[in-house]
N, C-alpha and C positions, 0 to 999 in steps of 0.2 A: 167326515165333513165332506160336503159336496164340492165338486171342482169349482162351481160358481161361487160358493162362499169363500173358498180359499183364494180365489182370484180377487174377490172384493176386499178381503182382509189385506192382501198384499198391496192392493191399490191404495187402501186407507193408510197403510204403513208408509208407502212411498210419498203420499201427500203430506203425511205428518213430518217425515224427514225433510222434504223440500221446504215445508213451511218453516221448520226450525232454521235451516240454512239461510232461507230468504230473510227471515226476521233478523238473524245474526248479522247478515250482510248489511241490511238496512240500518241496524244499530251502529255498525262500524262506519258506514258511510256518513250517518248523521253525526257520529262522534268526530269524524274527520272534518266535516263541514263546519261543525261548531267549535273546532279547535281554534282558540284565539291566536291571532297573529300579534307579534310584539308591537306595542306602541313605541314611538320614537320621539325623544326629546333631544334636539340638537342645540347645545348651548355654545354661543360664539361670543367670546370677549372681544372688545374693540379698543385697540391701542393699549396693550399691557405687555410689559417686558417678561421674558421667560422666567426670571427669578423673583418676580414680585408676587410670591405666594409663600405662606409660611411653610408648606410642605416642600417647597423648593429651596428653602433656606433663608428667606428674608428675615432679618432680625426684628423687624417692627410690624410689618403688615400682617394682619390676621385674616385668614381665609378659611375658617373652620368648615364651611359647607363644601368648598372645592377640595379641601384636605380629606374630608370624609369620602368624597367621590374617588379620590386618588387611592385611598386605602382599600376601598371596596371594589375597585375596578381593575382592569388591565391598563396600566399607566406607562406610557413611554415618555421619559423625561427629555429625550432628544427627538422631539417632533419639529417639523419644519413646514412652513407654508410656502406656496409657489411664488410669492411676490411680497415685498415689504410694504404693500399699499392695499387699502381695503377693497376697492372694487375688483381688481383682477384676482385677488386672493379669495374673495367670496364667490366669484364666478367659478373658480377652480373647485371649491368645496361643493358647489351645486352640480358641476358637470363631471368632475373627476378628471379634468384635463389641465394641462399646463396653459398659461396665458397665451403663448404663441399659437396654441392649438385652438382655443376658443375665440381668440382674436380680441378679447377685452383686456388690454394691457395697461390702461391708465384710468384715472378717475374722470377725466373730461377730454373731449376732443380739442386739439389746439387749432387756432386759426389766427390770421392777422387781425390786429385790432382796428387798423384803418381809421385811427382817430377816435375809436370808441373807448370809453372808460370801462375798465374791468368791473363787472357786477352791475353795470348800468342796465336799464331796460332793453336798450338796443343790443347790448352784448349778450344778455340772457336769452333773447329771442334767437340770436345767431347760434348760441351754444345749444339751445333746445332743438333747433333744426338739425344740427349735426348729431346730437345725442339720440334723436329718434332713430337714425340709421343704426347707431350702435346698439340701442336697446333691442332692435329687431333680431339681433344675433342669438339671444338666449332662446328664442323660439325655434331655432334651427337645430338645437341639441337635445338629446335625451338628458334630463336632469333627475335628481332624486325625486322631485315631485311628480314628474311625468311618468316615471317608471312605477312608483308606488301607486299612483292613481289607477294604472292598468291592473293593479292587484287589489283593488277594493279600498284603498286608503283615502281618508280625507286629510287635508293638510292646511296648516295655518301659518301665515307669514307675519312676523312682528319684528320691529327693530330695523336694522340696517338692510336696505335692499335698493340697489342702484338701477336694476333693469326694469324701469317703468313701474307699473303697478303689480300687485300680487297676482293679477290675472296673466301678466306677461310671463311670470315664472310658473304658470300652470298650478298655482296653489288653488285649493277649492274655497279658501277664505283668507282674509288678511286685513291689514291696516293701511299699507302704503298705497296712495293713489297715483303717484308718479306724474302728475300733471304739472309740467313746467310753468304754465301760466298761473298756477296757484301754489308756487313754492315747492313743487315736487322735485326733489333731488336727494338722492342717497337714503331715502327712508321716510321723509316728511311726517305724516301722522303716525307712522310706525315707530318713530323715535321716542314717542311718549311712553312706550312700554318700559316697565322697570322703574323709570324715574317718577312716573305719576301713579301707575297702578299695574297690576298683573291680571286684573279682572277679565280683559278680553281673552286671554289664554284660558283662564278658568272656565269662562262661558263656553268657549269652543270645545274644551275637553268634555264638559258636561253634555253638550249636544251630541258629540261623537258617541258617548256612552249610551245616551238615549236611543240613538240610531243603530247601536251595536256595530259600529265600524271602527277598525283600527285607525289610529291617528298618527300624524307626523307634525311636530311643532318646530318651527324655525324661530328660535329665541336668540336674536342678535341685537341686544339693547345697545343704545348709544352710551355704553359704560365700559370702562371708566373714562371714555373719550371726553375731550373738552366739549362744552364748558364744564370745568371742574366745580360743581356746585353741590357739594355733599351736605347732608344735614349738619347743622352746627355742632351737634353733640359729637359726631364723628370727627369733624375738623378739630375741635378742641382736644379730643383724645390723642390725635397724632401731632399736634403742634409742639408738645414738649420734646418730641423725638427728632426734631430738625430745626435748624435756624432759618429755614426758608418756608414761607407760607405757601408758596406754589407747590412745593413737594408735599407738604402736609395735606393740602387739598387733594392732590393726586392719590396719596395713600388712603385717604378717607374714601375717595371714590371707589377704589378697589374693594374695600370692605363693604361699602354700600352695595356694589354689584354682587358680592358674595352673599349678602343678606337676601337679595332677591332670589338667588339660586336656592338658598335654604327654604324660602317660602314656596317655591315651585315643587321642590322635593317633598316638603311636608304635605302639600296639597295632594300629590300622587299617593302618599301613604294614607291620608285620610280617606281617599276614594278607593282604597284597596287596589291601586294600580301599580304599586311599586314593583311587585314580583313579575309583572308582565310588561314592563317598560324598559326599553333600551335607552340609556342616557349617554350622550356623547359630549365631550368637551374639547374645544379648540379655541385658539385666539387668531384673529385675522392678521395682525401684524404687531410689532413691538412698539416700545415707547421708552424714552428717557426725558424727564422734565428738563427744559432749558432754564437754568437759573441765572443766565447772563442778563444783567440789567439792560444791556443794549441789544437784546435779542431781537431778531426780525421774524422769528417763528417760535412756536411754543414747545417744540420738541428739539432735543439736542442732537448733534451729529452722532453717527453710528447707531441710530435707533430707527424709528420710522423712516421709510423711504431709503433705507440703506441695506446693503447685503450682509451686514454684520449680524451677530447672534441676537442682539437686542432689536434687530429689525425683522428677522425671519424665524426665530426659534420660538416654540411654544410646547408646553406639555400637551399630549393628546391622550384622552381617557375614554375607554369604553366600559360601561358598567351595566350588567344585567344579572341580578341576583339569581343564583342557582344555575345559570347558563354560561357565564364567563368567569373563569377562575381568576380571582384577584392576584395581581402580580405587578411589582414595581420594576420596570426594565430601566436600567441605568447606563446602558452602553449602546444599544442598537438605534440606528437612525430610521425614522419613519416620516411620512409626508402627509399633508392634508389631501393629496390626491388618493390616499388609501382609504379615506372615509367612505366614499360611495361604494367601491367594491366590497368593503368589509360589511356594510349594511346589507348589500344584496346577498352575500354569502351567508350571513346570519339568518336571513329570511328564506334561503334556498331559492332565490330568484336569479334566473339567468340574465346576464347583462345583454341588452339588445345591441350594444356596440362594444368595440374593444377599447379599453381604457388602460393607461400605463401603470395604475396603482395596483397594490396587492392587498389581500386579506390580512390585516395585521394580527388577527387571532392565530394565524398560521405562523408560528415562531420560526419554524424551519425555513419557510419561504423568506421571512424577513432576514434571517441569518445568512441566507445564501444570496440575497440580492446584492449586486455589486455596487450600485451607485444610486443616489437621488439627486435632483437638481432644483434650483430656484433661479428666478429671473427678475432682474431689477430694471424696470422701465421708468421713464420720466413720468411725472404726474399727469401731464397733458399729452395726449396721443398726437404725434406729429402727422402721422398718416394712418387712417383707419384700416387701410388694406395692406400696409407694409410695416409689420411690427418692428423689424430691425432698425428702422429710422428712429425709434424711441428707446431702443435698448441701451442701457448704461453699463450693466454688469451681468455676468453669468456666474453661477455658483454651482460647484459639484461637491458632493459630500460622500466620502467613502471612509468608513470607520478606520482610524480615528481622525481622518484628515478632512480639511475643508479648504478648497481652493477658490479664490475670488479672482476673476479676470475681468478688467475693464474691456468692454466689447471691442472698441476700436483698436485698443492696444493688443488684443489677442491676435488680431490679424498680423500685426507686426512683431508678435512674440515678445512683448515688453511687460515688465513690472507686474507679475502676478503676486498675490498674497497667499501664503500657505500657513495654516494653523493646525496644531494638534488639539482639536476641540476637547477631547476627553481630559487632557492635561492642562489645557489653557483655554477655559471656556469664555474668558473675557478678551481673547484675541490680543494679548499683549505682545507676543513674540512671533513676528513674521519669520518663518524658517524656510522661506522659498529658496534662498541662495544656497543653503547647505543641504537641500534635498532636491537637486535638479531632476533626478530620475522620477521621483514622485510627481513633481510638477509636470513633467513630460507625459507621464501616464494619465494623469487626471485631465490634462489639456486635450489629450486624444479622446477621452470620454466625452468631453464638452463638444469637441468638433463633430463627433459622431452623433451627438444629441441635437446640436443646433445647426440646422440647415437654414441659412439666411432666408427669412420670409419676406 
């Protein structure tokens, strides 16, 4: 064979090898590019006590859809929100920060009435003026939606949302308009989701599939929140279980909410999305129905707007079939601030900012974490720039202990409440006086955490 022919053969062989390698690389690159990112469905209950689920032990309330989530996911029975009030709690879920860090500590700005009648047109205009300043804060933070948007996600807001419209939260689509002049407050049009229909979510998911984009859904229906207006069939179902119609209506609302969750999950299954969708469950704050005939509010003490378990505790669930091992954790404390960093870790996304939460899939990290906190502020923010003026209680949790300290009294070292939550989940026995060393240690943790703002 001539030298020229040998050279040509070698050249053809090299071209053949390079072609194979290049084709293989292109296939691998294509495979990587086409590898689907997990869709995310975030379910947020509104005003529901930690034990008002059948899987948490309620003798009457039936929650089969949430029970199924709990069985099939990683479930922490001792989850806690950062505040016992919806607006600061929701802002923490969105940002991964405590209320004093994101600055949204109450539901409304406080101001002098100066002769104005509360909820009058004049009062609403003044509130809207101050609230506009408060709403602008969400745009200064990295949120779940802003981070996911940078990674190709489309997102949909439905239900409870205090921070203006869905555009303020950097969702790519949504329901809440946030216009105070047209009744925009805490969700407006978004509050129809669940109670009236789930079609807006279904339509959004279908569109995301058509565009071949991963999606994030914020499902925070006004449920089981008041008004407690369940279908009559559900109301009649629970009426024999209680001598109080208000309680029966609330229990029926919980099951109605659960039914909507079942419908969402069934839709995902029908669209073959179940295997590639991360489902997360949390509640924004707790609830106990006030059955006092002379009541001046609809919820009872030691629930909503309080630092007690029925104000701040919630199960937290992460479910992703084949990716997250099902496990029911009955002892470790986790927080709603853990939701954002857990999502980012699951998606292998580096957080653009430092947040205090942990990846709750990392059980070693959860076991080694020393403490978590919660903050109880007044409903109306006394000073938008000075959170401490509205602070009522600070809470620190360190297994198995929970310390509640009234803020002003903490400075004077007075009257803390200490409970062994694992043994006394309903906080019947305040054991602060017989455990002074534990009170001292946890108080130090609080003082290290809370630098007056």
